[in-house]
PDB file of N, CA, C, O and CB in Angstrom:
ATOM      1  N   MET A   1      -9.034 -95.349 144.343  1.00  0.00           N
ATOM      2  CA  MET A   1      -7.594 -95.279 144.212  1.00  0.00           C
ATOM      3  C   MET A   1      -7.202 -94.995 142.758  1.00  0.00           C
ATOM      4  O   MET A   1      -6.280 -94.219 142.505  1.00  0.00           O
ATOM      5  CB  MET A   1      -6.951 -96.583 144.702  1.00  0.00           C
ATOM      6  N   ALA A   2      -7.884 -95.609 141.823  1.00  0.00           N
ATOM      7  CA  ALA A   2      -7.546 -95.415 140.411  1.00  0.00           C
ATOM      8  C   ALA A   2      -7.739 -93.963 139.999  1.00  0.00           C
ATOM      9  O   ALA A   2      -6.940 -93.429 139.230  1.00  0.00           O
ATOM     10  CB  ALA A   2      -8.398 -96.330 139.524  1.00  0.00           C
ATOM     11  N   LEU A   3      -8.787 -93.317 140.499  1.00  0.00           N
ATOM     12  CA  LEU A   3      -9.011 -91.903 140.162  1.00  0.00           C
ATOM     13  C   LEU A   3      -7.927 -91.016 140.748  1.00  0.00           C
ATOM     14  O   LEU A   3      -7.455 -90.085 140.095  1.00  0.00           O
ATOM     15  CB  LEU A   3     -10.381 -91.443 140.663  1.00  0.00           C
ATOM     16  N   GLN A   4      -7.542 -91.302 141.955  1.00  0.00           N
ATOM     17  CA  GLN A   4      -6.503 -90.506 142.592  1.00  0.00           C
ATOM     18  C   GLN A   4      -5.198 -90.616 141.808  1.00  0.00           C
ATOM     19  O   GLN A   4      -4.538 -89.608 141.555  1.00  0.00           O
ATOM     20  CB  GLN A   4      -6.296 -90.953 144.050  1.00  0.00           C
ATOM     21  N   LYS A   5      -4.833 -91.810 141.432  1.00  0.00           N
ATOM     22  CA  LYS A   5      -3.619 -91.993 140.640  1.00  0.00           C
ATOM     23  C   LYS A   5      -3.741 -91.292 139.294  1.00  0.00           C
ATOM     24  O   LYS A   5      -2.781 -90.690 138.813  1.00  0.00           O
ATOM     25  CB  LYS A   5      -3.330 -93.485 140.434  1.00  0.00           C
ATOM     26  N   PHE A   6      -4.918 -91.369 138.690  1.00  0.00           N
ATOM     27  CA  PHE A   6      -5.134 -90.765 137.377  1.00  0.00           C
ATOM     28  C   PHE A   6      -4.982 -89.247 137.448  1.00  0.00           C
ATOM     29  O   PHE A   6      -4.368 -88.643 136.569  1.00  0.00           O
ATOM     30  CB  PHE A   6      -6.526 -91.135 136.839  1.00  0.00           C
ATOM     31  N   THR A   7      -5.535 -88.634 138.486  1.00  0.00           N
ATOM     32  CA  THR A   7      -5.494 -87.174 138.582  1.00  0.00           C
ATOM     33  C   THR A   7      -4.139 -86.657 139.036  1.00  0.00           C
ATOM     34  O   THR A   7      -3.803 -85.502 138.774  1.00  0.00           O
ATOM     35  CB  THR A   7      -6.562 -86.688 139.532  1.00  0.00           C
ATOM     36  N   ASN A   8      -3.360 -87.484 139.706  1.00  0.00           N
ATOM     37  CA  ASN A   8      -2.054 -87.052 140.204  1.00  0.00           C
ATOM     38  C   ASN A   8      -0.905 -87.326 139.234  1.00  0.00           C
ATOM     39  O   ASN A   8       0.233 -86.926 139.481  1.00  0.00           O
ATOM     40  CB  ASN A   8      -1.769 -87.731 141.510  1.00  0.00           C
ATOM     41  N   ARG A   9      -1.205 -87.999 138.149  1.00  0.00           N
ATOM     42  CA  ARG A   9      -0.151 -88.355 137.201  1.00  0.00           C
ATOM     43  C   ARG A   9      -0.611 -88.052 135.780  1.00  0.00           C
ATOM     44  O   ARG A   9      -1.753 -87.654 135.552  1.00  0.00           O
ATOM     45  CB  ARG A   9       0.234 -89.849 137.341  1.00  0.00           C
ATOM     46  N   THR A  10       0.297 -88.246 134.833  1.00  0.00           N
ATOM     47  CA  THR A  10      -0.056 -88.099 133.427  1.00  0.00           C
ATOM     48  C   THR A  10      -1.005 -89.226 133.044  1.00  0.00           C
ATOM     49  O   THR A  10      -0.677 -90.397 133.237  1.00  0.00           O
ATOM     50  CB  THR A  10       1.212 -88.103 132.521  1.00  0.00           C
ATOM     51  N   PRO A  11      -2.197 -88.888 132.494  1.00  0.00           N
ATOM     52  CA  PRO A  11      -3.157 -89.934 132.110  1.00  0.00           C
ATOM     53  C   PRO A  11      -2.554 -90.933 131.122  1.00  0.00           C
ATOM     54  O   PRO A  11      -1.831 -90.555 130.201  1.00  0.00           O
ATOM     55  CB  PRO A  11      -4.408 -89.301 131.501  1.00  0.00           C
ATOM     56  N   THR A  12      -2.862 -92.203 131.330  1.00  0.00           N
ATOM     57  CA  THR A  12      -2.421 -93.258 130.425  1.00  0.00           C
ATOM     58  C   THR A  12      -3.626 -94.101 130.041  1.00  0.00           C
ATOM     59  O   THR A  12      -4.621 -94.119 130.765  1.00  0.00           O
ATOM     60  CB  THR A  12      -1.312 -94.135 131.076  1.00  0.00           C
ATOM     61  N   PRO A  13      -3.554 -94.798 128.916  1.00  0.00           N
ATOM     62  CA  PRO A  13      -4.657 -95.697 128.553  1.00  0.00           C
ATOM     63  C   PRO A  13      -4.953 -96.721 129.648  1.00  0.00           C
ATOM     64  O   PRO A  13      -6.112 -97.057 129.894  1.00  0.00           O
ATOM     65  CB  PRO A  13      -4.333 -96.420 127.252  1.00  0.00           C
ATOM     66  N   ASP A  14      -3.901 -97.216 130.303  1.00  0.00           N
ATOM     67  CA  ASP A  14      -4.089 -98.177 131.390  1.00  0.00           C
ATOM     68  C   ASP A  14      -4.845 -97.535 132.552  1.00  0.00           C
ATOM     69  O   ASP A  14      -5.678 -98.180 133.190  1.00  0.00           O
ATOM     70  CB  ASP A  14      -2.729 -98.719 131.872  1.00  0.00           C
ATOM     71  N   GLY A  15      -4.553 -96.273 132.821  1.00  0.00           N
ATOM     72  CA  GLY A  15      -5.241 -95.557 133.887  1.00  0.00           C
ATOM     73  C   GLY A  15      -6.726 -95.415 133.593  1.00  0.00           C
ATOM     74  O   GLY A  15      -7.562 -95.561 134.484  1.00  0.00           O
ATOM     75  N   VAL A  16      -7.041 -95.133 132.349  1.00  0.00           N
ATOM     76  CA  VAL A  16      -8.447 -95.024 131.951  1.00  0.00           C
ATOM     77  C   VAL A  16      -9.145 -96.367 132.105  1.00  0.00           C
ATOM     78  O   VAL A  16     -10.290 -96.418 132.555  1.00  0.00           O
ATOM     79  CB  VAL A  16      -8.566 -94.524 130.496  1.00  0.00           C
ATOM     80  N   GLU A  17      -8.485 -97.438 131.745  1.00  0.00           N
ATOM     81  CA  GLU A  17      -9.050 -98.783 131.899  1.00  0.00           C
ATOM     82  C   GLU A  17      -9.324 -99.096 133.365  1.00  0.00           C
ATOM     83  O   GLU A  17     -10.349 -99.696 133.689  1.00  0.00           O
ATOM     84  CB  GLU A  17      -8.103 -99.836 131.306  1.00  0.00           C
ATOM     85  N   LYS A  18      -8.429 -98.701 134.241  1.00  0.00           N
ATOM     86  CA  LYS A  18      -8.622 -98.953 135.673  1.00  0.00           C
ATOM     87  C   LYS A  18      -9.808 -98.154 136.204  1.00  0.00           C
ATOM     88  O   LYS A  18     -10.578 -98.652 137.026  1.00  0.00           O
ATOM     89  CB  LYS A  18      -7.345 -98.599 136.463  1.00  0.00           C
ATOM     90  N   ILE A  19      -9.955 -96.921 135.739  1.00  0.00           N
ATOM     91  CA  ILE A  19     -11.104 -96.112 136.152  1.00  0.00           C
ATOM     92  C   ILE A  19     -12.388 -96.746 135.629  1.00  0.00           C
ATOM     93  O   ILE A  19     -13.390 -96.791 136.343  1.00  0.00           O
ATOM     94  CB  ILE A  19     -10.968 -94.650 135.639  1.00  0.00           C
ATOM     95  N   LEU A  20     -12.368 -97.231 134.407  1.00  0.00           N
ATOM     96  CA  LEU A  20     -13.528 -97.911 133.846  1.00  0.00           C
ATOM     97  C   LEU A  20     -13.918 -99.116 134.703  1.00  0.00           C
ATOM     98  O   LEU A  20     -15.102 -99.357 134.939  1.00  0.00           O
ATOM     99  CB  LEU A  20     -13.242 -98.352 132.403  1.00  0.00           C
ATOM    100  N   ASP A  21     -12.930 -99.864 135.163  1.00  0.00           N
ATOM    101  CA  ASP A  21     -13.204-100.997 136.055  1.00  0.00           C
ATOM    102  C   ASP A  21     -13.857-100.526 137.357  1.00  0.00           C
ATOM    103  O   ASP A  21     -14.797-101.153 137.845  1.00  0.00           O
ATOM    104  CB  ASP A  21     -11.903-101.765 136.364  1.00  0.00           C
ATOM    105  N   GLU A  22     -13.359 -99.431 137.911  1.00  0.00           N
ATOM    106  CA  GLU A  22     -13.938 -98.892 139.152  1.00  0.00           C
ATOM    107  C   GLU A  22     -15.387 -98.457 138.934  1.00  0.00           C
ATOM    108  O   GLU A  22     -16.251 -98.732 139.766  1.00  0.00           O
ATOM    109  CB  GLU A  22     -13.099 -97.700 139.667  1.00  0.00           C
ATOM    110  N   ILE A  23     -15.650 -97.784 137.828  1.00  0.00           N
ATOM    111  CA  ILE A  23     -17.018 -97.347 137.515  1.00  0.00           C
ATOM    112  C   ILE A  23     -17.928 -98.562 137.372  1.00  0.00           C
ATOM    113  O   ILE A  23     -19.050 -98.562 137.878  1.00  0.00           O
ATOM    114  CB  ILE A  23     -17.046 -96.494 136.214  1.00  0.00           C
ATOM    115  N   ALA A  24     -17.452 -99.589 136.689  1.00  0.00           N
ATOM    116  CA  ALA A  24     -18.251-100.808 136.515  1.00  0.00           C
ATOM    117  C   ALA A  24     -18.559-101.442 137.871  1.00  0.00           C
ATOM    118  O   ALA A  24     -19.680-101.895 138.102  1.00  0.00           O
ATOM    119  CB  ALA A  24     -17.510-101.821 135.607  1.00  0.00           C
ATOM    120  N   ASP A  25     -17.577-101.475 138.764  1.00  0.00           N
ATOM    121  CA  ASP A  25     -17.809-102.036 140.102  1.00  0.00           C
ATOM    122  C   ASP A  25     -18.884-101.253 140.845  1.00  0.00           C
ATOM    123  O   ASP A  25     -19.770-101.840 141.466  1.00  0.00           O
ATOM    124  CB  ASP A  25     -16.505-102.041 140.918  1.00  0.00           C
ATOM    125  N   VAL A  26     -18.804 -99.931 140.781  1.00  0.00           N
ATOM    126  CA  VAL A  26     -19.790 -99.094 141.469  1.00  0.00           C
ATOM    127  C   VAL A  26     -21.179 -99.308 140.876  1.00  0.00           C
ATOM    128  O   VAL A  26     -22.158 -99.441 141.610  1.00  0.00           O
ATOM    129  CB  VAL A  26     -19.395 -97.605 141.380  1.00  0.00           C
ATOM    130  N   GLU A  27     -21.263 -99.340 139.549  1.00  0.00           N
ATOM    131  CA  GLU A  27     -22.553 -99.550 138.890  1.00  0.00           C
ATOM    132  C   GLU A  27     -23.163-100.898 139.293  1.00  0.00           C
ATOM    133  O   GLU A  27     -24.370-101.000 139.510  1.00  0.00           O
ATOM    134  CB  GLU A  27     -22.390 -99.478 137.358  1.00  0.00           C
ATOM    135  N   MET A  28     -22.325-101.920 139.390  1.00  0.00           N
ATOM    136  CA  MET A  28     -22.821-103.239 139.782  1.00  0.00           C
ATOM    137  C   MET A  28     -23.351-103.218 141.214  1.00  0.00           C
ATOM    138  O   MET A  28     -24.394-103.807 141.495  1.00  0.00           O
ATOM    139  CB  MET A  28     -21.711-104.294 139.644  1.00  0.00           C
ATOM    140  N   MET A  29     -22.648-102.550 142.112  1.00  0.00           N
ATOM    141  CA  MET A  29     -23.095-102.467 143.506  1.00  0.00           C
ATOM    142  C   MET A  29     -24.397-101.671 143.612  1.00  0.00           C
ATOM    143  O   MET A  29     -25.283-102.031 144.388  1.00  0.00           O
ATOM    144  CB  MET A  29     -22.004-101.820 144.383  1.00  0.00           C
ATOM    145  N   LEU A  30     -24.513-100.593 142.836  1.00  0.00           N
ATOM    146  CA  LEU A  30     -25.739 -99.806 142.848  1.00  0.00           C
ATOM    147  C   LEU A  30     -26.913-100.630 142.322  1.00  0.00           C
ATOM    148  O   LEU A  30     -28.017-100.548 142.860  1.00  0.00           O
ATOM    149  CB  LEU A  30     -25.565 -98.530 142.012  1.00  0.00           C
ATOM    150  N   ALA A  31     -26.684-101.412 141.287  1.00  0.00           N
ATOM    151  CA  ALA A  31     -27.742-102.264 140.741  1.00  0.00           C
ATOM    152  C   ALA A  31     -28.181-103.292 141.780  1.00  0.00           C
ATOM    153  O   ALA A  31     -29.373-103.569 141.915  1.00  0.00           O
ATOM    154  CB  ALA A  31     -27.263-102.970 139.454  1.00  0.00           C
ATOM    155  N   GLN A  32     -27.227-103.856 142.510  1.00  0.00           N
ATOM    156  CA  GLN A  32     -27.568-104.816 143.559  1.00  0.00           C
ATOM    157  C   GLN A  32     -28.390-104.156 144.668  1.00  0.00           C
ATOM    158  O   GLN A  32     -29.344-104.749 145.172  1.00  0.00           O
ATOM    159  CB  GLN A  32     -26.293-105.434 144.147  1.00  0.00           C
ATOM    160  N   MET A  33     -28.022-102.936 145.046  1.00  0.00           N
ATOM    161  CA  MET A  33     -28.767-102.215 146.077  1.00  0.00           C
ATOM    162  C   MET A  33     -30.193-101.924 145.617  1.00  0.00           C
ATOM    163  O   MET A  33     -31.145-102.066 146.384  1.00  0.00           O
ATOM    164  CB  MET A  33     -28.051-100.905 146.439  1.00  0.00           C
ATOM    165  N   ARG A  34     -30.328-101.516 144.361  1.00  0.00           N
ATOM    166  CA  ARG A  34     -31.661-101.230 143.820  1.00  0.00           C
ATOM    167  C   ARG A  34     -32.523-102.481 143.821  1.00  0.00           C
ATOM    168  O   ARG A  34     -33.707-102.419 144.154  1.00  0.00           O
ATOM    169  CB  ARG A  34     -31.557-100.664 142.396  1.00  0.00           C
ATOM    170  N   LEU A  35     -31.942-103.614 143.452  1.00  0.00           N
ATOM    171  CA  LEU A  35     -32.696-104.867 143.476  1.00  0.00           C
ATOM    172  C   LEU A  35     -33.079-105.259 144.898  1.00  0.00           C
ATOM    173  O   LEU A  35     -34.222-105.639 145.155  1.00  0.00           O
ATOM    174  CB  LEU A  35     -31.884-105.987 142.829  1.00  0.00           C
ATOM    175  N   ALA A  36     -32.139-105.167 145.806  1.00  0.00           N
ATOM    176  CA  ALA A  36     -32.391-105.572 147.194  1.00  0.00           C
ATOM    177  C   ALA A  36     -33.453-104.696 147.848  1.00  0.00           C
ATOM    178  O   ALA A  36     -34.231-105.168 148.676  1.00  0.00           O
ATOM    179  CB  ALA A  36     -31.097-105.512 148.007  1.00  0.00           C
ATOM    180  N   LEU A  37     -33.484-103.409 147.471  1.00  0.00           N
ATOM    181  CA  LEU A  37     -34.420-102.473 148.081  1.00  0.00           C
ATOM    182  C   LEU A  37     -35.658-102.227 147.225  1.00  0.00           C
ATOM    183  O   LEU A  37     -36.515-101.416 147.577  1.00  0.00           O
ATOM    184  CB  LEU A  37     -33.728-101.167 148.348  1.00  0.00           C
ATOM    185  N   ASP A  38     -35.744-102.934 146.097  1.00  0.00           N
ATOM    186  CA  ASP A  38     -36.883-102.814 145.186  1.00  0.00           C
ATOM    187  C   ASP A  38     -37.147-101.359 144.790  1.00  0.00           C
ATOM    188  O   ASP A  38     -38.269-100.865 144.897  1.00  0.00           O
ATOM    189  CB  ASP A  38     -38.133-103.410 145.830  1.00  0.00           C
ATOM    190  N   ILE A  39     -36.093-100.687 144.332  1.00  0.00           N
ATOM    191  CA  ILE A  39     -36.185 -99.294 143.892  1.00  0.00           C
ATOM    192  C   ILE A  39     -36.399 -99.285 142.381  1.00  0.00           C
ATOM    193  O   ILE A  39     -35.581 -99.806 141.624  1.00  0.00           O
ATOM    194  CB  ILE A  39     -34.898 -98.482 144.286  1.00  0.00           C
ATOM    195  N   SER A  40     -37.504 -98.689 141.958  1.00  0.00           N
ATOM    196  CA  SER A  40     -37.840 -98.676 140.530  1.00  0.00           C
ATOM    197  C   SER A  40     -37.055 -97.607 139.774  1.00  0.00           C
ATOM    198  O   SER A  40     -36.518 -96.670 140.365  1.00  0.00           O
ATOM    199  CB  SER A  40     -39.340 -98.445 140.343  1.00  0.00           C
ATOM    200  N   ASP A  41     -37.001 -97.772 138.455  1.00  0.00           N
ATOM    201  CA  ASP A  41     -36.364 -96.770 137.599  1.00  0.00           C
ATOM    202  C   ASP A  41     -37.023 -95.412 137.775  1.00  0.00           C
ATOM    203  O   ASP A  41     -36.339 -94.391 137.848  1.00  0.00           O
ATOM    204  CB  ASP A  41     -36.426 -97.200 136.129  1.00  0.00           C
ATOM    205  N   ASP A  42     -38.352 -95.395 137.843  1.00  0.00           N
ATOM    206  CA  ASP A  42     -39.082 -94.133 137.986  1.00  0.00           C
ATOM    207  C   ASP A  42     -38.752 -93.443 139.303  1.00  0.00           C
ATOM    208  O   ASP A  42     -38.539 -92.231 139.337  1.00  0.00           O
ATOM    209  CB  ASP A  42     -40.585 -94.377 137.892  1.00  0.00           C
ATOM    210  N   THR A  43     -38.711 -94.205 140.373  1.00  0.00           N
ATOM    211  CA  THR A  43     -38.390 -93.627 141.684  1.00  0.00           C
ATOM    212  C   THR A  43     -36.998 -93.023 141.680  1.00  0.00           C
ATOM    213  O   THR A  43     -36.797 -91.912 142.171  1.00  0.00           O
ATOM    214  CB  THR A  43     -38.498 -94.690 142.786  1.00  0.00           C
ATOM    215  N   LEU A  44     -36.052 -93.740 141.137  1.00  0.00           N
ATOM    216  CA  LEU A  44     -34.684 -93.248 141.080  1.00  0.00           C
ATOM    217  C   LEU A  44     -34.592 -92.016 140.191  1.00  0.00           C
ATOM    218  O   LEU A  44     -33.940 -91.037 140.552  1.00  0.00           O
ATOM    219  CB  LEU A  44     -33.744 -94.341 140.572  1.00  0.00           C
ATOM    220  N   ARG A  45     -35.239 -92.058 139.034  1.00  0.00           N
ATOM    221  CA  ARG A  45     -35.212 -90.926 138.108  1.00  0.00           C
ATOM    222  C   ARG A  45     -35.793 -89.672 138.767  1.00  0.00           C
ATOM    223  O   ARG A  45     -35.246 -88.579 138.620  1.00  0.00           O
ATOM    224  CB  ARG A  45     -35.994 -91.265 136.822  1.00  0.00           C
ATOM    225  N   GLU A  46     -36.902 -89.833 139.491  1.00  0.00           N
ATOM    226  CA  GLU A  46     -37.512 -88.694 140.182  1.00  0.00           C
ATOM    227  C   GLU A  46     -36.557 -88.101 141.220  1.00  0.00           C
ATOM    228  O   GLU A  46     -36.442 -86.882 141.344  1.00  0.00           O
ATOM    229  CB  GLU A  46     -38.824 -89.121 140.857  1.00  0.00           C
ATOM    230  N   ARG A  47     -35.882 -88.966 141.956  1.00  0.00           N
ATOM    231  CA  ARG A  47     -34.952 -88.488 142.976  1.00  0.00           C
ATOM    232  C   ARG A  47     -33.778 -87.747 142.337  1.00  0.00           C
ATOM    233  O   ARG A  47     -33.349 -86.706 142.834  1.00  0.00           O
ATOM    234  CB  ARG A  47     -34.441 -89.660 143.827  1.00  0.00           C
ATOM    235  N   ILE A  48     -33.265 -88.286 141.242  1.00  0.00           N
ATOM    236  CA  ILE A  48     -32.149 -87.646 140.544  1.00  0.00           C
ATOM    237  C   ILE A  48     -32.576 -86.283 140.010  1.00  0.00           C
ATOM    238  O   ILE A  48     -31.840 -85.305 140.147  1.00  0.00           O
ATOM    239  CB  ILE A  48     -31.640 -88.540 139.390  1.00  0.00           C
ATOM    240  N   GLU A  49     -33.757 -86.211 139.405  1.00  0.00           N
ATOM    241  CA  GLU A  49     -34.255 -84.933 138.896  1.00  0.00           C
ATOM    242  C   GLU A  49     -34.402 -83.920 140.018  1.00  0.00           C
ATOM    243  O   GLU A  49     -34.059 -82.750 139.845  1.00  0.00           O
ATOM    244  CB  GLU A  49     -35.594 -85.124 138.184  1.00  0.00           C
ATOM    245  N   SER A  50     -34.906 -84.352 141.160  1.00  0.00           N
ATOM    246  CA  SER A  50     -35.057 -83.472 142.309  1.00  0.00           C
ATOM    247  C   SER A  50     -33.707 -82.927 142.762  1.00  0.00           C
ATOM    248  O   SER A  50     -33.576 -81.743 143.074  1.00  0.00           O
ATOM    249  CB  SER A  50     -35.739 -84.211 143.458  1.00  0.00           C
ATOM    250  N   LYS A  51     -32.719 -83.790 142.794  1.00  0.00           N
ATOM    251  CA  LYS A  51     -31.387 -83.362 143.220  1.00  0.00           C
ATOM    252  C   LYS A  51     -30.753 -82.422 142.200  1.00  0.00           C
ATOM    253  O   LYS A  51     -30.065 -81.476 142.583  1.00  0.00           O
ATOM    254  CB  LYS A  51     -30.486 -84.575 143.442  1.00  0.00           C
ATOM    255  N   PHE A  52     -30.971 -82.663 140.921  1.00  0.00           N
ATOM    256  CA  PHE A  52     -30.457 -81.758 139.896  1.00  0.00           C
ATOM    257  C   PHE A  52     -31.123 -80.388 139.990  1.00  0.00           C
ATOM    258  O   PHE A  52     -30.471 -79.358 139.817  1.00  0.00           O
ATOM    259  CB  PHE A  52     -30.673 -82.355 138.501  1.00  0.00           C
ATOM    260  N   GLU A  53     -32.419 -80.384 140.264  1.00  0.00           N
ATOM    261  CA  GLU A  53     -33.125 -79.105 140.428  1.00  0.00           C
ATOM    262  C   GLU A  53     -32.554 -78.334 141.611  1.00  0.00           C
ATOM    263  O   GLU A  53     -32.331 -77.127 141.520  1.00  0.00           O
ATOM    264  CB  GLU A  53     -34.643 -79.336 140.624  1.00  0.00           C
ATOM    265  N   ARG A  54     -32.319 -79.028 142.717  1.00  0.00           N
ATOM    266  CA  ARG A  54     -31.742 -78.379 143.898  1.00  0.00           C
ATOM    267  C   ARG A  54     -30.345 -77.852 143.593  1.00  0.00           C
ATOM    268  O   ARG A  54     -30.000 -76.743 144.001  1.00  0.00           O
ATOM    269  CB  ARG A  54     -31.692 -79.359 145.084  1.00  0.00           C
ATOM    270  N   LEU A  55     -29.541 -78.632 142.884  1.00  0.00           N
ATOM    271  CA  LEU A  55     -28.202 -78.194 142.505  1.00  0.00           C
ATOM    272  C   LEU A  55     -28.277 -76.968 141.597  1.00  0.00           C
ATOM    273  O   LEU A  55     -27.506 -76.021 141.753  1.00  0.00           O
ATOM    274  CB  LEU A  55     -27.439 -79.333 141.804  1.00  0.00           C
ATOM    275  N   SER A  56     -29.203 -76.995 140.660  1.00  0.00           N
ATOM    276  CA  SER A  56     -29.368 -75.870 139.743  1.00  0.00           C
ATOM    277  C   SER A  56     -29.718 -74.589 140.500  1.00  0.00           C
ATOM    278  O   SER A  56     -29.167 -73.525 140.217  1.00  0.00           O
ATOM    279  CB  SER A  56     -30.453 -76.183 138.705  1.00  0.00           C
ATOM    280  N   ARG A  57     -30.635 -74.695 141.461  1.00  0.00           N
ATOM    281  CA  ARG A  57     -30.998 -73.521 142.277  1.00  0.00           C
ATOM    282  C   ARG A  57     -29.796 -73.043 143.076  1.00  0.00           C
ATOM    283  O   ARG A  57     -29.548 -71.842 143.182  1.00  0.00           O
ATOM    284  CB  ARG A  57     -32.173 -73.852 143.233  1.00  0.00           C
ATOM    285  N   TYR A  58     -29.064 -73.974 143.628  1.00  0.00           N
ATOM    286  CA  TYR A  58     -27.880 -73.646 144.406  1.00  0.00           C
ATOM    287  C   TYR A  58     -26.857 -72.890 143.553  1.00  0.00           C
ATOM    288  O   TYR A  58     -26.301 -71.880 143.983  1.00  0.00           O
ATOM    289  CB  TYR A  58     -27.256 -74.920 144.983  1.00  0.00           C
ATOM    290  N   LEU A  59     -26.622 -73.389 142.355  1.00  0.00           N
ATOM    291  CA  LEU A  59     -25.657 -72.727 141.466  1.00  0.00           C
ATOM    292  C   LEU A  59     -26.159 -71.376 140.990  1.00  0.00           C
ATOM    293  O   LEU A  59     -25.375 -70.440 140.831  1.00  0.00           O
ATOM    294  CB  LEU A  59     -25.354 -73.610 140.265  1.00  0.00           C
ATOM    295  N   ALA A  60     -27.461 -71.269 140.760  1.00  0.00           N
ATOM    296  CA  ALA A  60     -28.037 -70.012 140.320  1.00  0.00           C
ATOM    297  C   ALA A  60     -27.914 -68.929 141.401  1.00  0.00           C
ATOM    298  O   ALA A  60     -27.822 -67.739 141.097  1.00  0.00           O
ATOM    299  CB  ALA A  60     -29.500 -70.216 139.938  1.00  0.00           C
ATOM    300  N   GLU A  61     -27.915 -69.358 142.647  1.00  0.00           N
ATOM    301  CA  GLU A  61     -27.771 -68.412 143.756  1.00  0.00           C
ATOM    302  C   GLU A  61     -26.322 -68.025 143.989  1.00  0.00           C
ATOM    303  O   GLU A  61     -26.018 -67.237 144.883  1.00  0.00           O
ATOM    304  CB  GLU A  61     -28.351 -69.001 145.027  1.00  0.00           C
ATOM    305  N   ASP A  62     -25.424 -68.586 143.176  1.00  0.00           N
ATOM    306  CA  ASP A  62     -24.006 -68.271 143.237  1.00  0.00           C
ATOM    307  C   ASP A  62     -23.408 -68.551 144.606  1.00  0.00           C
ATOM    308  O   ASP A  62     -22.680 -67.729 145.162  1.00  0.00           O
ATOM    309  CB  ASP A  62     -23.785 -66.829 142.873  1.00  0.00           C
ATOM    310  N   ARG A  63     -23.725 -69.719 145.138  1.00  0.00           N
ATOM    311  CA  ARG A  63     -23.189 -70.120 146.437  1.00  0.00           C
ATOM    312  C   ARG A  63     -21.873 -70.851 146.322  1.00  0.00           C
ATOM    313  O   ARG A  63     -21.285 -71.241 147.330  1.00  0.00           O
ATOM    314  CB  ARG A  63     -24.175 -70.984 147.159  1.00  0.00           C
ATOM    315  N   VAL A  64     -21.414 -71.037 145.122  1.00  0.00           N
ATOM    316  CA  VAL A  64     -20.203 -71.839 144.929  1.00  0.00           C
ATOM    317  C   VAL A  64     -18.983 -71.035 145.263  1.00  0.00           C
ATOM    318  O   VAL A  64     -17.864 -71.538 145.162  1.00  0.00           O
ATOM    319  CB  VAL A  64     -20.109 -72.358 143.500  1.00  0.00           C
TER     320      VAL A  64
END
């Protein structure tokens, strides 16, 4: 909700703070999921790199 309000209106310092709170909430939930599922930093990093490579190929093929 904070992002939607931020993009639909003139940005304000308060709006940025609310987005920061939302990002922090998401990061905390992701950390909890990683702990619960025993996902290592290396495993996550490998998956992210794989997805970036796929995105890069997709963009290079001019599919956007």
